[in-house]
C-alpha positions, 0 to 999 in steps of 0.5 A: 834906664834908671829914669824909667823907674820913676814916674813923672809924678815921682820925679816931680815929688823929688824935685819939689822936695829939693826945692822946698828944702832949699827954699830956706837954706843957702845949702844945695841938694842934688839927687843922682840915680843910676843902675849900677855903681861898679865900685864902692858906693861911697867912692862912686858918690864922690865921683858923681859929686865931683862930676856935678861940681858940687864941691864948688859951692861958696860955703862947701855946703852941698849934699848928694843923694846917690842911688844905684837902683839895680845894685840896691845901694845908696849913699848920702855925701855932704861936702866939708862945710856941712860935715863940720857942723852936722851931728855925729852919725847924722847921715847914717840916721837919714840913711836908716830912715830912708831904708825903711821906705826903700825896703818897701819899694817906696823909693820916692817917699824915702828920698823925699824924707831924706831930703827933708831931714837934710834940709832941716839941718842945712836951714839950721846951719846955712840959713837962706839969705835973701840979700844975695843968696843964689841957687848955685846948682841945678835942682833937677835929678841927674841920671847915669 
C-alpha cells in the first residue's frame, strides 16, 4: 500500500503545502500516489487526472503531481489553462528540483518543494479572488 510509505506527519506536510499554495490562487493542486503505473507515466497521470475530474475546473487550471513509487516514476500534469501561461520547460524545472530530493529518498520534501514552485506560478497567473473563488477540488492526497 503506497499510503504506508508516508507517515501521518508526511501526509500532513504535503496537505499543508497544497493548502498553502492554494491559499493565494484560484488554481487547484492534487497529489496522487500509487505503487505502479503499468503504462507510460504521462499516460497514467492523464488517466488519474481524468478520474479525479481535474479537467472540470472553471479556468482549466488544475495541476496533478503523480508518483508511482515502486516504479520510481513521477509526472506533473497541468491542465490547458495553466499550460498556456507558464514558461516553456516549467514542469521540467520543477521535476528536476523534486528529483534532487527524490534521489535522496526525501519524497515528502520533494513533493512540497514542487507544490510550492507550482503554487507561485498559479498565484501569478490565477490569483485568488475573495469574491467567489471556491476550492473546486479536494485537497487530500489520493492513493491508488
